[in-house]
C-alpha positions as CSV (number, residue, x, y, z in Angstrom):
1,M,63.6,-11.7,24.9
2,R,62.9,-12.1,21.2
3,G,64.2,-9.9,18.5
4,E,61.8,-7.9,16.3
5,L,63.0,-8.3,12.7
6,I,62.9,-5.1,10.7
7,E,62.8,-5.9,7.0
8,T,60.9,-3.1,5.3
9,Q,61.5,0.6,4.7
10,Y,58.1,1.4,6.4
11,E,59.2,-0.6,9.5
12,H,62.7,1.0,9.5
13,K,61.2,4.6,9.4
14,A,58.7,3.8,12.2
15,L,61.5,2.3,14.3
16,C,63.9,5.3,13.8
17,Q,61.1,7.6,15.0
18,K,60.8,5.4,18.2
19,L,64.6,5.4,18.6
20,S,64.7,9.2,18.4
21,A,62.6,9.4,21.6
22,A,64.5,6.9,23.7
23,G,67.2,7.9,26.3
24,I,69.6,4.9,25.9
25,L,70.3,2.9,22.8
26,S,72.4,-0.4,22.9
27,I,73.9,-1.1,19.5
28,D,75.8,-4.0,18.0
29,T,76.4,-5.2,14.5
30,E,77.0,-8.5,12.7
31,F,79.2,-8.2,9.6
32,L,81.5,-10.0,7.3
33,R,84.8,-8.8,5.8
34,V,86.8,-12.0,5.4
35,R,86.8,-11.7,1.5
36,T,86.4,-8.0,1.2
37,Y,88.1,-4.7,1.9
38,Y,84.9,-3.0,3.1
39,P,83.0,-4.7,5.9
40,K,79.5,-5.8,4.8
41,L,76.8,-5.0,7.3
42,C,74.5,-8.1,7.7
43,L,72.5,-7.2,10.7
44,L,72.2,-4.2,12.9
45,Q,70.8,-4.8,16.5
46,I,69.5,-1.9,18.6
47,A,67.9,-2.4,22.0
48,C,65.9,0.3,23.8
49,E,63.2,0.3,26.5
50,G,63.3,-3.4,27.0
51,R,63.0,-4.4,23.3
52,V,65.5,-5.5,20.7
53,F,65.1,-4.6,17.0
54,C,67.2,-6.5,14.3
55,I,67.3,-4.3,11.3
56,D,68.1,-6.5,8.2
57,P,69.9,-4.4,5.6
58,L,69.9,-7.3,3.2
59,A,66.2,-7.7,3.1
60,V,65.6,-4.4,1.4
61,D,67.6,-1.4,0.1
62,L,67.0,0.7,3.3
63,D,67.1,4.4,3.0
64,T,69.6,5.2,5.9
65,E,68.8,9.0,6.2
66,D,66.5,8.3,9.3
67,L,69.2,6.1,10.8
68,R,71.9,8.8,10.3
69,T,69.6,11.2,12.1
70,V,69.4,8.9,15.1
71,L,73.1,8.3,15.1
72,R,74.2,11.9,14.9
73,S,71.8,12.9,17.7
74,T,73.2,13.8,21.1
75,S,69.8,13.1,22.8
76,Q,70.6,9.5,23.6
77,V,73.5,7.6,25.0
78,K,74.7,5.0,22.4
79,V,76.1,2.0,24.4
80,F,78.6,-0.2,22.6
81,H,81.0,-2.8,23.8
82,A,84.4,-2.5,22.1
83,G,82.6,-0.4,19.6
84,R,85.3,0.6,17.1
85,Q,84.6,-2.1,14.5
86,D,80.8,-1.7,14.9
87,I,81.1,2.1,14.3
88,E,83.4,1.5,11.4
89,V,80.7,-0.8,9.8
90,L,77.9,1.9,10.5
91,Y,80.1,4.5,9.0
92,G,80.6,2.5,5.8
93,C,76.8,1.8,5.6
94,C,75.6,5.3,6.2
95,T,78.7,7.7,6.3
96,E,77.6,8.7,9.8
97,V,79.2,8.0,13.2
98,P,77.2,7.8,16.4
99,R,77.4,10.7,18.9
100,K,77.4,10.5,22.7
101,V,79.0,7.0,22.8
102,F,79.6,5.0,25.9
103,D,81.9,2.1,25.3
104,T,81.5,-0.6,28.1
105,Q,85.0,-2.0,27.5
106,I,86.5,1.4,28.1
107,A,84.3,1.9,31.2
108,A,85.3,-1.4,32.6
109,A,89.0,-0.6,32.1
110,M,88.4,2.7,33.9
111,L,87.2,0.7,36.9
112,G,90.2,-1.7,36.8
113,L,88.3,-4.7,35.3
114,G,91.0,-5.3,32.7
115,D,92.2,-3.6,29.5
116,Q,90.1,-5.7,27.2
117,I,87.4,-7.4,29.1
118,G,84.9,-9.3,26.9
119,Y,81.1,-8.7,26.6
120,A,80.4,-12.2,27.8
121,D,82.4,-11.7,30.9
122,L,80.5,-8.5,31.8
123,V,77.3,-10.1,31.1
124,E,78.1,-12.9,33.5
125,M,79.3,-10.5,36.1
126,V,76.5,-8.1,35.9
127,N,73.5,-10.3,34.9
128,G,74.8,-13.8,36.0
129,K,74.0,-15.2,32.4
130,T,76.3,-17.3,30.4
131,L,76.0,-16.5,26.7
132,D,75.8,-19.1,23.9
133,K,78.9,-18.8,21.7
134,A,77.8,-21.2,19.0
135,H,77.2,-18.6,16.3
136,T,80.4,-16.6,16.9
137,R,81.7,-17.4,13.3
138,T,78.4,-17.8,11.6
139,D,77.8,-16.7,8.0
140,W,75.6,-13.6,8.7
141,C,75.0,-13.1,4.9
142,Q,72.9,-16.2,4.7
143,R,69.0,-15.9,4.5
144,P,66.8,-16.7,6.0
145,L,68.3,-16.3,9.5
146,S,67.6,-19.2,11.9
147,P,65.9,-18.5,15.2
148,E,69.1,-19.5,16.8
149,Q,71.1,-16.9,14.9
150,I,68.6,-14.2,15.7
151,Q,68.6,-15.1,19.4
152,Y,72.4,-14.9,19.4
153,A,72.2,-11.4,17.7
154,V,69.7,-10.4,20.4
155,D,71.8,-11.5,23.2
156,D,74.6,-9.3,21.9
157,V,72.7,-6.2,22.9
158,R,70.0,-7.2,25.3
159,Y,72.2,-6.9,28.4
160,L,74.2,-3.8,27.3
161,E,71.9,-1.3,29.0
162,D,72.1,-3.2,32.4
163,I,75.9,-3.2,32.0
164,Y,75.9,0.5,31.2
165,R,73.8,1.4,34.2
166,Y,76.0,-0.8,36.5
167,L,79.2,0.7,35.3
168,A,77.9,4.2,35.1
169,E,76.8,4.1,38.7
170,K,80.3,2.9,39.8
171,L,82.0,5.5,37.7
172,E,79.7,8.3,39.0
173,D,80.6,7.4,42.6
174,K,84.3,7.8,41.6
175,G,83.7,10.9,39.6
176,R,84.9,9.2,36.3
177,L,81.7,9.1,34.3
178,P,82.7,12.1,32.2
179,W,86.2,10.4,31.6
180,V,84.4,7.5,29.8
181,F,82.5,9.7,27.6
182,E,85.6,11.7,26.8
183,E,87.6,8.6,26.0
184,S,84.7,7.1,24.0
185,E,84.4,10.4,22.1
186,M,87.4,9.4,20.0
187,L,85.3,6.7,18.4
188,S,83.0,9.3,17.0
189,D,85.8,10.9,14.8
190,P,85.0,10.0,11.2
191,A,88.7,10.3,10.3
192,L,89.2,7.2,12.3
193,Y,87.3,5.2,9.6
194,Q,88.4,7.1,6.4
195,N,91.2,5.1,4.8
196,N,92.8,7.7,2.6
197,P,95.1,5.8,0.2
198,E,97.7,8.7,0.5
199,S,98.1,7.7,4.3
200,A,98.3,4.0,3.7
201,Y,102.1,4.0,4.2
202,K,101.7,4.9,7.8
203,R,100.5,1.4,8.5
204,M,103.6,-0.2,6.9
205,G,106.1,-1.8,9.4
206,H,109.1,-2.3,7.1
207,G,110.1,1.1,6.0
208,Q,113.0,1.8,8.5
209,K,115.0,-1.0,7.0
210,L,115.1,0.6,3.6
211,S,117.2,3.3,1.9
212,A,115.6,6.7,1.1
213,V,114.8,5.6,-2.4
214,G,113.4,2.3,-1.2
215,Q,111.3,4.1,1.3
216,S,109.8,6.3,-1.4
217,V,109.0,3.2,-3.5
218,L,107.4,1.5,-0.5
219,K,105.3,4.6,0.2
220,E,104.0,4.7,-3.3
221,L,103.4,0.9,-3.4
222,A,101.3,1.2,-0.2
223,V,99.2,4.0,-1.8
224,W,98.8,1.8,-5.0
225,R,97.8,-1.2,-3.1
226,E,95.2,0.7,-1.0
227,Q,93.7,2.1,-4.1
228,M,93.6,-1.3,-5.7
229,S,92.1,-2.9,-2.6
230,Q,89.3,-0.3,-2.4
231,T,88.6,-0.5,-6.1
232,K,88.4,-4.3,-6.2
233,D,86.9,-4.5,-2.6
234,L,89.4,-7.1,-1.6
235,P,91.6,-7.4,1.6
236,R,95.0,-5.8,1.3
237,N,96.8,-9.1,1.8
238,W,94.8,-10.6,-1.1
239,I,96.5,-8.0,-3.4
240,V,99.9,-8.5,-1.9
241,R,101.3,-8.8,1.7
242,D,103.3,-6.0,3.4
243,S,106.5,-8.1,3.5
244,V,106.4,-8.6,-0.2
245,L,105.9,-4.9,-0.9
246,A,108.9,-4.3,1.3
247,T,111.0,-6.8,-0.8
248,I,109.9,-5.2,-4.0
249,A,110.8,-1.7,-2.6
250,Q,114.2,-3.0,-1.5
251,E,115.1,-4.8,-4.7
252,R,113.3,-2.4,-7.2
253,P,113.2,-4.9,-10.1
254,D,113.4,-3.5,-13.6
255,S,111.8,-6.4,-15.5
256,L,108.8,-8.8,-15.1
257,G,111.3,-11.6,-14.9
258,A,113.2,-9.9,-12.0
259,L,109.9,-9.1,-10.3
260,A,108.8,-12.8,-10.6
261,G,112.1,-13.9,-9.0
262,L,111.5,-12.1,-5.8
263,E,110.5,-14.1,-2.7
264,G,106.8,-14.1,-2.1
265,V,105.9,-12.7,-5.5
266,T,103.3,-15.0,-7.3
267,K,102.7,-15.6,-11.0
268,G,99.2,-14.3,-10.5
269,F,100.5,-11.0,-9.1
270,V,103.0,-10.5,-11.9
271,K,100.4,-11.2,-14.5
272,R,97.7,-8.9,-13.0
273,Y,99.9,-6.1,-11.7
274,G,103.4,-6.5,-12.8
275,A,103.5,-3.9,-15.6
276,G,101.9,-1.3,-13.4
277,V,104.2,-2.0,-10.4
278,L,107.3,-1.7,-12.7
279,K,106.1,1.6,-14.1
280,L,105.5,2.9,-10.6
281,I,109.1,1.8,-9.5
282,R,110.6,3.6,-12.5
283,G,108.7,6.8,-11.8
284,V,109.8,6.9,-8.2
285,V,113.4,6.1,-8.9
286,R,113.6,8.9,-11.5
287,R,112.8,11.6,-8.9
288,Q,115.7,13.8,-7.9
289,H,114.7,14.0,-4.3
290,H,113.8,11.1,-1.9
291,P,113.1,12.2,1.7
292,V,113.4,9.9,4.5
293,I,109.9,8.8,5.4
294,W,110.5,6.3,8.2
295,G,113.3,7.8,10.4
296,R,114.9,6.1,13.2
297,D,115.0,7.6,16.6
298,S,118.3,7.6,18.4
299,P,118.5,5.4,21.4
300,L,117.4,6.8,24.7
301,S,120.2,8.2,26.8
302,S,121.0,6.8,30.2
303,D,119.3,9.8,31.8
304,Q,116.2,9.3,29.6
305,R,116.0,5.6,30.4
306,A,116.2,6.3,34.0
307,L,113.4,8.9,33.7
308,S,111.3,6.5,31.7
309,R,111.6,3.8,34.4
310,Q,110.7,6.5,37.0
311,I,107.7,7.7,35.1
312,M,106.4,4.1,34.6
313,A,106.8,3.2,38.1
314,Y,104.8,6.3,39.1
315,L,102.1,5.4,36.6
316,R,101.8,1.8,37.7
317,K,101.3,3.1,41.3
318,V,98.6,5.5,40.1
319,S,97.0,2.5,38.2
320,E,97.1,0.4,41.3
321,D,95.8,3.1,43.6
322,S,93.1,4.4,41.4
323,G,92.0,1.1,39.8
324,V,92.3,2.6,36.2
325,S,93.8,0.0,34.0
326,I,97.5,0.7,33.1
327,G,96.9,-0.2,29.6
328,L,94.2,2.4,29.3
329,L,96.1,5.0,31.1
330,V,99.4,4.9,29.1
331,S,101.5,3.1,26.5
332,R,105.3,2.7,26.6
333,Q,105.4,4.7,23.3
334,D,103.8,7.6,25.1
335,V,106.4,7.5,27.8
336,E,109.3,7.3,25.4
337,R,107.8,10.4,23.5
338,L,107.6,12.2,26.8
339,V,111.2,11.6,27.8
340,R,112.3,12.8,24.3
341,G,110.6,16.1,25.0
342,R,107.3,15.5,23.0
343,T,104.2,17.1,24.3
344,D,101.6,15.7,21.9
345,V,100.8,12.7,24.1
346,N,97.5,11.7,25.7
347,L,99.0,11.8,29.2
348,L,99.2,15.6,29.1
349,S,95.6,16.2,28.3
350,G,92.0,15.3,29.3
351,W,91.2,13.0,32.1
352,R,94.7,11.6,32.1
353,A,96.1,15.0,32.9
354,D,93.5,15.3,35.7
355,L,94.8,12.0,37.2
356,V,98.6,12.2,36.7
357,G,99.4,15.7,35.3
358,D,100.8,17.6,38.3
359,E,103.1,14.9,39.4
360,L,104.1,14.0,35.9
361,N,105.0,17.5,35.1
362,A,107.1,17.7,38.2
363,L,109.0,14.5,37.2
364,L,109.6,15.9,33.7
365,A,110.9,19.2,35.2
366,C,113.5,17.5,37.3
């Protein structure tokens, strides 16, 4: 199967009209983000009705309104494999997320085929084909694209509908097809792809080791770095690494010399950002109130640890009996939150509650 390259606005508009009438769309992207904060869409592949279309966003400044209409429509199933990154790229390109998503990796986990089975493995299992991996790390920004690159891109979507139909049939037999759409629906939440700088501190992993003042400094440094990364379109670590921000927050230097003397702080960082960072630190330290941002949970009690083991044993048995991957069903963090009395956990809602809710509630009530 050869890909049909879409390189003009006229072709793009005509294609979107065709896609709007299709029942199943298989979607994949080729993108780059090694040197940037925002992923750069280099190629968008969409397969439907036995044909593969490769939309080239670098060939012409495409008006994405028609594509947004297709993505937001609930008339078609949009099939992805491990689609979170692809959907993030699409959201960045046209500020729209696809609706009615079916993720084949989630579906495979629902059938006990592993937590993170690869697309190539599913292709081999369903179609008996071995995919060429030669262009896995190719530079998709280069033009013109070679026939081999285009074929690689085509292969990334040409088998998705077959895989969808294979998995959907098995899921239907088990009554789990709605579960996959429910689980895949989380990928259609725009908030998943909106990196609000004010929330950047939530990704930091070093806060619990700091004093309350240090935590406040680290939070503001995380916000500052996120804003800087977005403004300059550079990866966060190209501005400064998490561990270095934590060191700065812990030591809270009061001069450029003191800042330059900290482990991991480069001369370039001090030259470009030093004055601003020192001003930020002084402003935070002067505050009268410094709330605890990263708290530490107390250790589980012996009874809680015993209950946690009991719940995990039960869930492993459910996973074994049902074939639903344990990694999809639950995380250890969810179990710990449960035994601490939290109710805002996935296990207590949706398809998971249908599968384990009654017994789980009985265990928690003991």
